C-alpha positions in Angstrom: 14.8 68.3 4.0 15.9 71.8 3.0 15.0 71.3 -0.6 11.3 71.3 0.1 10.5 73.2 -3.2 11.5 70.0 -5.2 9.8 67.7 -2.7 6.2 66.8 -4.0 5.0 65.7 -0.5 6.3 68.9 1.1 4.7 71.0 -1.6 1.4 69.1 -1.1 1.5 69.6 2.7 2.3 73.3 2.2 -0.7 73.8 0.0 -2.9 72.0 2.5 -1.7 74.2 5.3 -2.2 77.3 3.1 -5.9 76.2 2.5 -6.4 75.8 6.2 -4.9 79.2 7.0 -7.2 80.8 4.4 -10.2 79.0 5.7 -9.6 80.3 9.2 -8.9 83.8 7.9 -12.3 83.8 5.9 -14.4 82.3 8.7 -13.8 83.8 12.1 -16.2 81.2 13.6 -13.4 78.7 13.2 -11.2 80.6 15.7 -13.7 82.4 17.9 -16.8 80.3 17.8 -18.2 77.7 20.2 -17.3 74.1 19.7 -19.7 71.1 19.8 -19.2 67.4 18.9 -22.1 65.8 17.0 -22.9 62.2 17.3 -22.2 60.4 13.9 -21.2 57.1 12.3 -18.4 54.9 13.7 -15.2 56.1 12.1 -16.5 59.6 11.5 -15.6 62.6 13.6 -18.2 65.3 13.2 -18.3 68.6 14.9 -19.6 72.2 14.5 -18.1 75.6 15.2 -20.8 78.3 15.7 -21.5 81.8 17.1 -24.7 83.9 17.0 -24.1 84.8 13.3 -22.9 81.6 11.7 -22.0 78.0 12.0 -19.7 75.6 10.1 -19.5 71.8 10.3 -16.4 69.7 9.9 -16.6 66.0 9.0 -13.5 63.7 9.1 -13.6 60.2 7.9 -11.1 58.3 10.1 -11.6 55.0 8.3 -10.4 53.4 5.1 -14.0 52.9 3.9 -16.3 55.4 2.3 -18.9 56.9 4.7 -22.1 58.7 4.2 -23.6 61.3 6.6 -27.3 62.3 6.5 -26.3 65.9 6.6 -26.9 67.7 3.3 -24.6 70.7 3.1 -25.6 74.0 1.6 -22.0 74.7 0.6 -18.7 73.0 0.8 -15.9 75.3 1.9 -12.9 72.9 2.1 -12.4 69.3 1.1 -9.2 67.1 1.4 -9.6 63.7 -0.2 -12.9 62.7 -1.9 -15.9 64.4 -0.5 -19.1 65.1 -2.3 -22.9 65.8 -1.8 -24.9 62.7 -2.7 -28.6 62.0 -3.0 -28.7 60.9 0.7 -26.3 63.4 2.2 -22.6 64.0 2.4 -20.3 61.2 1.0 -16.8 61.1 2.4 -14.1 58.9 0.7 -11.5 57.1 2.8 -9.7 59.6 5.3 -11.5 62.5 3.7 -12.1 65.9 5.4 -14.9 68.3 4.7 -15.8 71.7 6.1 -19.3 72.8 5.1 -22.3 74.9 5.9 
């Protein structure tokens, strides 16, 4: 579709990629840091990127149900979908993504 400027889905996808690019630009640990998977709930992919100076976590809900993680983030840097900090940790809506510290 060469008319992407009038295509709502294309504009939404472009905005998503712009946010991802800015996040990587602002946090070098996402490109240069070590990578570690963290055991989590079924249906949730959880990993961290870290170096000697900083670390960030990425949680991805791969399921159509809301999931809660016991992690309590200090700060949310990026969310796609419904993600929030609840009383018992991070709450991810269906298929939500969250990058946090």
